C-alpha positions, 0 to 999 in steps of 0.5 A: 432873238435868242431863241431864233439864234439858238434854233439856227445854230442847232439846225446848222450843227445838224446840217454839218453832221448830215453832210458829213454822213453823206460824205462818209458813205458817198452821196451817189451810193445811197440808192444802191444800199440796203434798207437801213433796218436799225434806222427804220427801227429807231424811227419807228420807236419815235413814231410809236412814242408820238402815237402813244402821246396822242392816244394817252394823255398821261404818257408824258407824265409817266415817261418823260425825264422830269427830275422831280419824278422817280423812275429808272426807265425815264432816261430811256423812255423820255427819248421817244417822247416829243414836246417841241410842238408840231415843228419840233416833232417833225424835225426830231423825227426827220433828223433821227431817220436821216442820221440813223440811216447814215449811221446804219450804212457806215457802222452797221446795225449793232454798232448803230444801236449801241452808239445810239444807246450810248447817246442816251445813257452816257452824257449824264454820266460824263456831266457828273465827271465834270461836276455838272450834276444839276438837272435842268428844270426847263420842261423842254429838256424833259423829253425828245430824241434830239440829244441822242440823234446829235450824239449819233450824228457826231460819231459819223463826223469823227469817222469822217475825220479819220477816214477822209470820206468815200472815194466816189470820184476815183473812177472819173479821176482815173480817166484823167490820169493818176496825178489828177486822181491823187490830187482830187482825192487829197483835196476831197479828203481835206475838205471832208476833214475840215467839215468833220472838225466843224462839228466839235468846234461849232458844238463847243461854241454853242455850249459856251455861248448859249449853253446849248446842250446839243453842242455838248452832246455832239462833242461827247459823240465825236469823242466816242465815235473816234474811239469806236472807229479806231477800235472797230476799224477791222470790222467796218465795211461801209462799201459791202453793199456796193461790192455785194449788192443786196436783193432789196435796195433803197432804189428798188423799194422806192420804185416799188412804192411809186408803182403801187401809188400810181396803181392805187391812183 
């Protein structure tokens, strides 16, 4: 029962962050956006790690984050190893692909890669500041991309709290009148901010009730995301793809793949 509750709350936290990311960039805009190459790159690294594990039986021993083993590289390479069985691997890859794409569209590729790297390196250092210096001896914590993914997803929640989300419905509201537009946008922004606040609240609850590390790293990511949004607000242009449509969009790539599949069939 405890394991089931752990999995359910962990999944619920990811659902909150995913929906927050969609609200931040705009659900209806995804097909018009560029290919999120930073997200593609991170997902490819995770898939390459899985392929390496399948081809090399010693990959986990050489690259995981077992505290009983030495190796400065382990803190990084362990992120691209997976040890949760088929279901865990599928969840980690899928959530990384989705969160990294949303982050790329909002933060841009350089900041996305920087925040993901921070999600790898910072939690352990922050734990030391709080006196949490003991290393887990649970083998399930020796590998996996979920910690860095939850950290990155929480940065989107922080940005949503500060910005209120994408204004997707302003055109429709404008047809009804200025007052309706203002009221509609204000209600949507309030709902989005409540959604964003749910991330650190649920994260802290998970940590105190279950000692669920996903919740704690999400709080770290939320804090850094707020700082990043404030520090880089002048260079963030998540609507750039909508004002200057890219030559290759998600919709055009999906259509191309679909045509080739039908031709092959």
